SEFI-909946 format. One line per field, with one value per residue (C-alpha): residue number from 1; chain; x, y, z. Coordinates in steps of 0.5 Angstrom, whole numbers. Each point is the difference from the previous one (the first is absolute). Layout:
BEGIN
pos	[NUM,...]
unit	[A,...]
x	[X,...]
y	[Y,...]
z	[Z,...]
//
This chain:
BEGIN
pos	[1,2,3,4,5,6,7,8,9,10,11,12,13,14,15,16,17,18,19,20,21,22,23,24,25,26,27,28,29,30,31,32,33,34,35,36,37,38,39,40,41,42,43,44,45,46,47,48,49,50,51,52,53,54,55,56,57,58,59,60,61,62,63,64,65,66,67,68,69,70,71,72,73,74,75,76,77,78,79,80,81,82,83,84,85,86,87,88,89,90,91,92,93,94,95,96,97,98,99,100,101,102,103,104,105,106,107,108,109,110,111,112,113,114,115,116,117,118,119,120,121,122,123,124,125,126,127,128,129,130,131,132,133,134,135,136,137,138,139,140,141,142,143,144,145,146,147,148,149,150,151,152,153,154,155,156,157,158,159,160,161,162,163,164,165,166,167,168,169,170,171,172,173,174,175,176,177,178,179,180,181,182,183,184,185,186,187,188,189,190,191,192,193,194,195,196,197,198,199,200,201,202,203,204,205,206,207,208,209,210,211,212,213,214,215,216,217,218,219,220,221,222,223,224,225,226,227,228,229,230,231,232,233,234,235,236,237,238,239,240,241,242,243,244,245,246,247,248,249,250,251,252,253,254,255,256,257,258,259,260,261,262,263,264,265,266,267,268,269,270,271,272,273,274,275,276,277,278,279,280,281,282,283,284,285,286,287,288,289,290,291,292,293,294,295,296,297,298,299,300,301,302,303,304,305,306,307,308,309,310,311,312,313,314,315,316,317,318,319,320,321,322,323,324,325,326,327,328,329,330,331,332,333,334,335,336,337,338,339,340,341,342,343,344,345,346,347,348,349,350,351,352,353,354,355,356,357,358,359,360,361,362,363,364,365,366,367,368,369,370,371,372,373,374,375,376,377,378,379,380,381,382,383,384,385,386,387,388,389,390,391,392,393,394,395,396,397,398,399,400,401,402,403,404,405,406,407,408,409,410,411,412,413,414,415,416,417,418,419,420,421,422,423,424,425,426,427,428,429,430,431,432,433,434,435,436,437,438,439,440,441,442,443,444,445,446,447,448,449,450,451,452,453,454,455,456,457,458,459,460,461,462,463,464,465,466,467,468,469,470,471,472,473,474,475,476,477,478,479,480,481,482,483,484,485,486,487,488,489,490,491,492,493,494,495,496,497,498,499,500,501,502,503,504,505,506,507,508,509,510,511,512,513,514,515,516,517,518,519,520,521,522,523,524,525,526,527,528,529,530,531,532,533,534,535,536,537,538,539,540,541,542,543,544,545,546,547,548,549,550,551,552,553,554,555,556,557,558,559,560,561,562,563,564,565,566,567,568,569,570,571,572,573,574,575,576,577,578,579,580,581,582,583,584,585,586,587,588,589,590,591,592,593,594,595,596,597,598,599,600,601,602,603,604,605,606,607,608,609,610,611,612,613,614,615,616,617,618,619,620,621,622,623,624,625,626,627,628,629,630,631,632,633,634,635,636,637,638,639,640,641,642,643,644,645,646,647,648,649,650,651,652,653,654,655,656,657,658,659,660,661,662,663,664,665,666,667,668,669,670,671,672,673,674,675,676,677,678,679,680,681,682,683,684,685,686,687,688,689,690,691,692,693,694,695,696,697,698,699,700,701,702,703,704,705,706,707,708,709,710,711,712,713,714,715,716,717,718,719,720,721,722,723,724,725,726,727,728,729,730,731,732,733,734,735,736,737,738,739,740,741,742,743,744,745,746,747,748,749,750,751,752,753,754,755,756,757,758,759,760,761,762,763,764,765,766,767,768,769,770,771,772,773,774,775,776]
unit	[A,A,A,A,A,A,A,A,A,A,A,A,A,A,A,A,A,A,A,A,A,A,A,A,A,A,A,A,A,A,A,A,A,A,A,A,A,A,A,A,A,A,A,A,A,A,A,A,A,A,A,A,A,A,A,A,A,A,A,A,A,A,A,A,A,A,A,A,A,A,A,A,A,A,A,A,A,A,A,A,A,A,A,A,A,A,A,A,A,A,A,A,A,A,A,A,A,A,A,A,A,A,A,A,A,A,A,A,A,A,A,A,A,A,A,A,A,A,A,A,A,A,A,A,A,A,A,A,A,A,A,A,A,A,A,A,A,A,A,A,A,A,A,A,A,A,A,A,A,A,A,A,A,A,A,A,A,A,A,A,A,A,A,A,A,A,A,A,A,A,A,A,A,A,A,A,A,A,A,A,A,A,A,A,A,A,A,A,A,A,A,A,A,A,A,A,A,A,A,A,A,A,A,A,A,A,A,A,A,A,A,A,A,A,A,A,A,A,A,A,A,A,A,A,A,A,A,A,A,A,A,A,A,A,A,A,A,A,A,A,A,A,A,A,A,A,A,A,A,A,A,A,A,A,A,A,A,A,A,A,A,A,A,A,A,A,A,A,A,A,A,A,A,A,A,A,A,A,A,A,A,A,A,A,A,A,A,A,A,A,A,A,A,A,A,A,A,A,A,A,A,A,A,A,A,A,A,A,A,A,A,A,A,A,A,A,A,A,A,A,A,A,A,A,A,A,A,A,A,A,A,A,A,A,A,A,A,A,A,A,A,A,A,A,A,A,A,A,A,A,A,A,A,A,A,A,A,A,A,A,A,A,A,A,A,A,A,A,A,A,A,A,A,A,A,A,A,A,A,A,A,A,A,A,A,A,A,A,A,A,A,A,A,A,A,A,A,A,A,A,A,A,A,A,A,A,A,A,A,A,A,A,A,A,A,A,A,A,A,A,A,A,A,A,A,A,A,A,A,A,A,A,A,A,A,A,A,A,A,A,A,A,A,A,A,A,A,A,A,A,A,A,A,A,A,A,A,A,A,A,A,A,A,A,A,A,A,A,A,A,A,A,A,A,A,A,A,A,A,A,A,A,A,A,A,A,A,A,A,A,A,A,A,A,A,A,A,A,A,A,A,A,A,A,A,A,A,A,A,A,A,A,A,A,A,A,A,A,A,A,A,A,A,A,A,A,A,A,A,A,A,A,A,A,A,A,A,A,A,A,A,A,A,A,A,A,A,A,A,A,A,A,A,A,A,A,A,A,A,A,A,A,A,A,A,A,A,A,A,A,A,A,A,A,A,A,A,A,A,A,A,A,A,A,A,A,A,A,A,A,A,A,A,A,A,A,A,A,A,A,A,A,A,A,A,A,A,A,A,A,A,A,A,A,A,A,A,A,A,A,A,A,A,A,A,A,A,A,A,A,A,A,A,A,A,A,A,A,A,A,A,A,A,A,A,A,A,A,A,A,A,A,A,A,A,A,A,A,A,A,A,A,A,A,A,A,A,A,A,A,A,A,A,A,A,A,A,A,A,A,A,A,A,A,A,A,A,A,A,A,A,A,A,A,A,A,A,A,A,A,A,A,A,A,A,A,A,A,A,A,A,A,A,A,A,A,A,A,A,A,A,A,A,A,A,A,A,A,A,A,A,A,A,A,A,A,A,A,A,A,A,A,A,A,A,A,A,A,A,A,A,A,A,A,A,A,A,A,A,A,A,A,A,A,A,A,A,A,A,A,A,A,A,A,A,A]
x	[8,5,7,6,1,-7,-2,-5,3,-3,5,1,-3,5,0,-1,-1,8,-2,-2,6,4,-5,1,8,-2,-4,-7,-5,-5,-7,-1,3,1,2,-1,-1,0,4,1,6,1,1,-7,-3,4,-2,-7,1,2,-6,-5,3,-1,-6,-4,-6,5,-2,3,-5,2,7,0,-4,5,6,-4,-1,7,3,-6,-2,-8,-2,-3,-3,5,5,-3,-1,8,2,-4,3,7,-1,-3,7,4,-4,1,8,0,-4,5,6,-3,-1,7,3,-4,3,7,-1,-3,-7,-4,-5,-7,-2,7,-3,-5,5,5,-3,-1,7,-3,-5,4,8,0,7,3,-2,-5,-6,-6,-6,-7,-4,7,-3,-6,-4,-6,-5,-6,-4,-1,-5,4,4,-6,1,-5,-2,2,5,6,-2,5,6,1,7,0,4,3,1,3,-5,-6,-3,-3,-7,-1,4,-5,-6,2,-4,-6,-4,3,-6,-6,-6,2,-1,1,-6,-2,1,-6,-1,1,-5,-1,5,-3,1,2,6,3,-1,6,5,2,0,3,-2,-4,3,-3,0,-6,-3,6,-1,8,-1,-6,4,6,-4,5,-2,-2,-4,-7,2,3,-6,0,0,7,3,-3,3,7,5,4,-3,6,5,1,7,5,5,5,0,5,-5,4,-4,0,-6,-5,-6,-5,-7,-4,-7,-2,1,5,-2,3,4,5,1,1,5,4,0,2,6,2,0,4,5,1,-1,-3,-2,-3,-4,-5,-4,-7,-6,-4,5,-5,-5,6,3,-7,1,7,-2,-6,5,5,5,-2,5,6,-2,-1,7,4,-4,-3,-2,-6,-1,-4,3,0,-4,-5,0,-3,-6,-1,-4,4,0,4,5,2,1,3,2,8,-1,-1,4,7,6,-4,4,-3,-1,-7,0,-4,6,-5,-4,7,2,-7,0,6,-2,-7,4,1,-7,-2,6,-2,-8,1,6,1,2,7,1,-5,5,6,-2,-2,7,4,-4,1,7,1,-4,4,7,-3,-2,7,3,-5,2,5,-5,-5,4,2,-7,-3,6,-1,-8,1,5,-5,-6,4,3,-7,-5,4,0,-7,-1,4,-4,-6,2,2,-7,-4,4,-1,6,3,-3,-7,0,1,-5,-5,1,-1,-6,-3,1,-3,-6,-1,1,-6,-5,-5,-6,-7,-5,-5,-5,2,1,-8,-2,4,-4,-6,1,1,-6,-4,2,-1,-7,-1,2,-5,-6,2,0,-6,-4,2,-2,-7,-1,1,-5,-5,1,0,-7,-5,-6,3,6,-5,-3,7,1,6,3,-3,2,1,7,1,-4,4,6,-2,-3,7,4,-5,0,8,0,-4,4,6,-4,-2,7,3,-5,1,8,-1,-5,5,5,-4,-2,8,2,-6,-3,-7,-1,3,6,-1,5,0,1,7,1,-1,4,6,-1,-1,7,3,-3,3,7,-1,-2,6,5,-3,2,7,0,-2,5,6,-2,0,7,3,-3,3,7,-1,-1,5,5,-2,0,8,1,6,-3,-7,-4,-2,-8,1,4,-6,-5,4,0,-7,-1,4,-4,-7,3,3,-7,-3,5,-2,-7,1,4,-6,-5,5,1,-7,-1,6,-3,-6,4,1,5,1,5,6,-2,5,2,1,8,-1,-2,5,5,2,1,-6,-4,3,-5,-7,-1,1,-5,-5,0,-5,3,2,5,4,0,3,6,6,1,-7,3,2,6,2,-1,5,5,0,0,7,2,0,3,6,0,0,5,5,-1,1,7,1,-2,4,6,0,-2,5,6,-3,0,7,2,-4,3,7,-1,-3,5,5,-4,-1,7,3,-5,2,7,0,-5,5,4,-5,-6,2,-7,-3,5,-1,-7,1,5,-5,-5,5,1,-7,-1,6,-3,-6,3,5,-6,-3,7,-1,-7,2,6,-6,-3,6,1,-8,-1,-3,3,1,3,6,5,3,5,0,4,-3,2,6,-2,-8,-3,-1,-4,-3,-4,-4,-2,-7,0,-6,-4,-4,-5,-2,-2,-6,1,-6,-1,0,7,3,-2,3,6,1,-1,5,5,-2,2,6,3,-2,3,6,0,-1,7,4]
y	[271,-2,2,-2,-6,-3,-7,3,6,4,1,4,-3,-4,-1,-7,-7,0,4,-6,-3,6,0,-7,1,5,-4,2,-3,5,0,0,-4,7,7,-2,6,-4,-5,-5,-2,-8,0,2,-5,-5,2,0,-7,-3,3,-2,-7,0,4,-1,5,6,3,5,5,-1,0,6,4,-2,3,6,1,-2,6,5,0,0,-7,0,-6,0,-1,-7,-1,1,-4,-6,1,0,-6,-4,1,-1,-7,-2,2,-5,-5,0,0,-6,-4,2,-2,-7,-1,1,-5,-5,1,-1,-5,-2,0,1,5,-5,-6,3,6,-4,-4,-4,-3,0,0,-8,-3,-7,-6,4,-5,1,4,-2,4,3,7,3,6,4,3,5,6,7,5,6,2,2,5,4,-1,5,4,2,-2,5,-4,-5,-2,-8,-2,-7,-3,-7,-1,0,-6,3,1,-4,-6,0,0,-6,-3,4,-6,-5,0,2,-1,-1,6,2,0,6,-1,-2,7,4,2,-5,1,2,-4,6,1,-6,1,-1,-2,-6,1,-4,-7,-3,-6,-7,-2,-2,5,4,8,1,5,4,1,3,4,4,6,-4,3,-2,3,6,1,3,7,0,-4,5,6,-3,-3,-3,-3,-2,-5,-8,-1,-6,0,-5,-2,5,6,1,2,-5,2,5,0,6,-1,3,2,-6,-2,-6,-5,-7,2,4,-6,-5,5,0,-7,-1,5,-4,-6,2,4,-4,-7,-6,-1,7,2,6,3,3,2,-5,-5,-5,2,2,-7,-3,6,-2,-7,2,5,0,0,-7,-5,5,1,-7,-2,6,-2,7,1,4,2,5,6,-2,6,-1,-7,0,3,-6,-6,-6,-5,6,1,-7,0,7,4,0,-3,-6,0,-4,5,7,1,6,4,3,3,6,4,4,3,3,3,3,4,3,1,3,7,1,-1,7,3,-5,0,6,-2,-2,-7,2,3,-5,-6,5,1,-7,-2,5,-3,-7,1,4,-6,-5,3,1,-7,-2,4,-4,-7,-2,3,-5,-6,2,1,-6,-4,2,-1,-7,-2,3,-3,-7,1,2,-4,-7,1,1,-6,-5,2,-1,-7,-2,2,-3,-6,3,0,5,-6,1,8,-2,-6,5,5,-5,-3,7,2,-7,1,7,-2,-5,4,2,5,-3,-3,4,-5,2,7,0,-3,5,5,-3,0,7,2,-5,4,7,-3,-1,7,3,-4,2,7,0,-4,5,6,-3,-2,7,2,-4,1,8,0,-3,4,1,3,5,2,1,5,-3,5,-2,6,-2,1,-5,-5,1,-1,-7,-2,1,-3,-6,0,0,-6,-4,1,-2,-6,-2,1,-4,-6,0,0,-6,-4,1,-3,-6,-1,0,-4,-5,1,-2,1,7,-1,2,1,-7,-3,-3,3,7,-1,-2,6,4,-2,2,6,2,-2,5,5,-1,-1,7,3,-3,3,7,0,-2,5,5,-2,1,7,1,-2,4,6,-1,-1,7,4,0,1,5,7,-1,6,2,0,-7,-2,3,-4,-6,0,1,-6,-4,2,-2,-6,-3,1,-4,-5,-1,0,-5,-4,0,-3,-5,-2,-1,-4,-4,-3,-2,-5,-7,-1,7,4,4,7,6,6,7,-1,-7,3,5,-5,0,-8,-1,1,-6,-4,4,-6,-5,3,-1,-7,-4,-7,-3,-4,6,3,-6,0,3,5,3,2,7,-1,-6,5,5,-5,-2,7,1,-7,3,7,-4,-4,7,3,-6,1,8,-2,-4,5,6,-4,0,7,3,-4,3,7,0,-3,6,6,-3,-1,7,4,-3,1,7,1,-4,4,7,-2,-3,6,6,0,-1,4,4,3,-7,-3,6,-1,-8,2,4,-5,-5,4,1,-8,-1,3,-4,-6,1,0,-6,-3,2,-3,-6,-1,1,-6,-4,0,-1,-6,-5,2,-6,3,2,5,5,5,7,6,7,5,4,7,-1,5,-2,-7,2,5,-5,-5,2,2,-1,-2,6,-3,-4,7,4,7,5,3,7,-1,-3,6,5,-4,0,7,1,-4,4,6,-2,-3,6,5,-5,1,7,2,-5]
z	[-384,6,1,-5,4,0,-3,-4,-5,-5,-6,-6,-7,-4,-7,-1,4,1,6,4,-1,3,5,2,0,5,5,-3,-4,-4,0,-7,-6,-4,2,8,4,7,2,6,4,-1,7,2,-6,3,7,-2,-4,7,4,-6,1,7,2,-7,3,-1,-7,-4,2,7,-1,-5,6,5,-4,-1,7,2,-5,3,-8,-2,-3,-7,-3,-6,5,1,-7,-2,6,-2,-7,3,4,-6,-3,6,1,-7,1,6,-4,-6,5,4,-7,-2,7,-1,-6,3,5,-5,4,-6,-4,1,8,3,5,2,0,4,4,6,1,6,-6,-6,2,0,2,-1,4,4,2,-5,3,-2,-1,-4,1,4,-3,2,-5,1,-3,3,-3,3,-6,-4,-6,-3,-7,-5,4,-3,-7,-3,3,-5,3,2,6,0,7,1,6,-5,-3,-7,0,-7,4,5,-5,-3,7,-1,-3,5,5,-3,3,7,5,7,4,4,8,4,3,-6,-6,-6,-5,-7,-6,-4,5,-3,-7,-5,6,3,8,6,0,5,4,-2,7,3,5,0,1,-1,-6,3,7,-4,-6,-3,-5,-6,-5,3,7,-4,-5,-6,2,3,-6,-5,4,1,-5,5,6,3,0,1,3,1,5,3,7,2,-3,-6,-6,-6,-4,-1,-4,-2,2,-6,0,5,7,2,-5,-1,-6,4,5,-6,-4,7,1,-8,1,7,-4,-6,4,6,-2,4,7,1,6,0,5,-2,4,-4,-2,1,-5,-5,1,-3,-5,-3,-1,-5,-4,-5,6,3,-3,1,7,1,-3,4,6,2,7,1,7,4,4,8,2,-5,1,7,-3,-5,2,3,-6,-4,6,0,-7,-1,6,1,7,-3,-7,0,-1,1,6,5,-6,0,-7,1,-3,-5,6,2,-6,-2,7,-3,-7,3,1,-7,-2,1,-5,-6,0,-5,-3,-7,-2,-1,7,3,-2,2,7,2,-3,4,6,-1,-1,6,4,-3,2,7,0,-2,6,4,-2,5,5,-3,1,7,2,-3,3,7,-1,-2,6,5,-3,0,7,3,-4,1,7,1,-5,4,6,-4,-3,7,3,-5,-3,-7,-5,-6,-5,3,-2,-7,0,3,-6,-5,4,0,-7,-2,4,-3,-7,1,4,-5,1,3,-5,-4,4,7,-2,-2,6,4,-4,1,8,0,-4,5,5,-3,-2,7,2,-5,3,7,-3,-4,6,5,-4,-2,8,2,-5,2,8,-2,-3,5,2,7,-3,-4,6,4,-6,-4,-5,-7,-4,-8,0,6,-4,-6,3,3,-6,-4,6,-1,-8,1,5,-5,-6,4,2,-7,-3,5,-1,-7,1,4,-4,-6,4,2,-7,-2,5,0,7,1,7,3,5,7,5,2,-7,0,-7,3,6,-5,-4,6,2,-7,0,7,-3,-6,5,4,-7,-2,7,-1,-7,3,5,-5,-4,5,2,-7,0,6,-2,-7,5,5,-6,-3,6,0,-7,-1,-3,2,2,6,-2,-3,6,5,-5,0,8,0,-4,4,6,-3,-3,7,2,-5,1,7,-1,-6,6,4,-5,-2,7,1,-6,2,6,-4,-5,1,2,3,-3,4,2,-1,3,-4,1,-3,-7,0,-1,-7,-1,3,-7,-2,4,-2,-5,5,5,-6,0,4,0,7,-3,-3,7,3,-5,3,-6,2,7,1,4,-5,-6,4,1,-7,-2,4,-3,-7,2,2,-6,-4,4,-1,-8,1,3,-6,-5,4,0,-8,0,5,-5,-6,3,3,-7,-3,4,-2,-7,-1,4,-5,-6,1,2,-6,-5,2,0,-8,-2,3,-6,-6,4,6,2,0,4,5,0,1,6,3,0,3,6,1,-1,4,6,0,-2,6,5,-3,2,7,1,-4,6,5,-3,0,7,2,5,-5,-6,-5,-6,-3,3,-5,3,-4,1,0,-5,4,-4,2,5,7,-1,7,-4,-4,5,-1,-7,-3,6,0,-4,7,3,-1,-1,1,-7,3,3,-6,-5,5,0,-7,-1,5,-4,-6,3,3,-7,-4,5,0,-8,0,4,-5]
//
């Protein structure tokens, strides 16, 4: 292998395992526990550990090839196996050191990380105002982190992570939702019953005429199908995070899709760990709210005032009645939080998917654990940026919308109380709205079939009339073509028209019998006129639903178009899909506008630019209503609804300021507490355990740089015009590096980097570090 100073060295065989101890003292780690012949430098393993945490797609094989190429050595497969073995030992040593450090810092006990991982959520201070909800969470499932069944079966090791809820604890909720099954989307294929055997599944909403669950269909067992769940042992993960993005709990989805038991287990863990007044965002929170009330969690959820909400972006595709009850915009105390945190984490975790698909269960959990730890560290480094950005956004919202609302109120005479009253009136109306009576539906069907019968009679009459006109003596004399093939074709056409006429006549007769109609309706019959108007309204509602579905589909495609890591071919495919969908949306708008003018009263028409506005999705249900008194009410006006929306955004922005003031005080207290805690622990341990003390002292230096950066950003918040919280004076460490270098620490997550450029940069960094290690 390489030179004498290479980070990967061949060594002479040693007589026993004590050789590894001697190697470690020299800064090397053997590739086997007994008689090692190859060792890797600890610096190299630490570098790969850091690289793997920050760029999980770099596997051991690729890294081993880079080492070989850098040293102009021939790569051989055994090198990758030995590197993986040494890396496993090194990671195990790191985990053992972390546990020992946690004991020294008294960071032990059940759920310590979940309780204290986010200081903005958990580091409560004396005399702080009470927040309701006390904490905000988001939960969702993702099916990218699959693991093939049967792979790595010889690896019997078990990896414990305090992120994961044990599968046996999750399975206690397996029988809570038997018999409820999420329906297949209207545009998709029917779901076979066999796909749901022996498994609970995501609930359907109990609200009337809702499509919430269908609009945001996750990868449940029905959607996945048995072929997928039989191939994979782990089919993904179910995640729970705080509003700042720090992970709280993770569950393995085993041989199934996103079942209700995972959500119930997460809610159970949230209530046990964090207590009362918790707010949880879920893409089908409306359905889950009904489900919780029918499970063993019902009484505890009610006693602890658990609030279930729908994520902001997902919520815009739910119906209006659902939005008024579950959307964060209309819920007290939520602030400007969108509860879409899980989607951002999944975007990061998708990078590791390719390296854990064929991994053993030990490595599957291990590499997810490593990635989650890095994600949490990055989110901790971004806490002060989160607070600063949200404070600025809230102040800007208040300043902009309050000015517009004041002008609107002067122009219209409406007051703020009117906006609140409109919301109550609209919710009450939608709650009382019911489906059309069965008799009305049958009368509409009768009219539709009468019109079909009329068309069938006209078709059959036109064929027989043409036939009699064709076969006259004069036509025979003029040489009409009477070849047998032509005669057969005309006869087949006549018979087909006759069959359609007979079928239409039978259907109409059957409906007349059911409805008790003795005299067949005509176009002048009063009942026919009423039913025809209802039929026109039904056609209009279908046009609205088609337009709504196309707009939601367009949102899906736009959301996917800019996902980091999407390949060129997929981006090209999505681009074509957006173009096609846009054309379909324009065609649907034309159809809607044509039917809107025929309604009584006429509905408003729209341009393509109008439906491109996301907030307009909330008005689809209103367009379907036909009662003129509803359209005359103030809350049905699009301008008034837009003003009301801005009013609620101002309310949520003011609530956000209150929550941010509390979180700012918590973060300020935490950074001072942690710096003192690490310093005191290192000082106390210097006499009894100098090596552990040195490690904690190194950790203190790293954390002090991050905490000093927090202090700088907090000082920026304190001087913001409009800041309403307490001001804290904090002094940065005089021994830390220039804090100006850390002004943007952790901000890189907001910038998309092209995948190829990122890989090239990583390879350059690998070469620079290995070169520096080689000359030491």
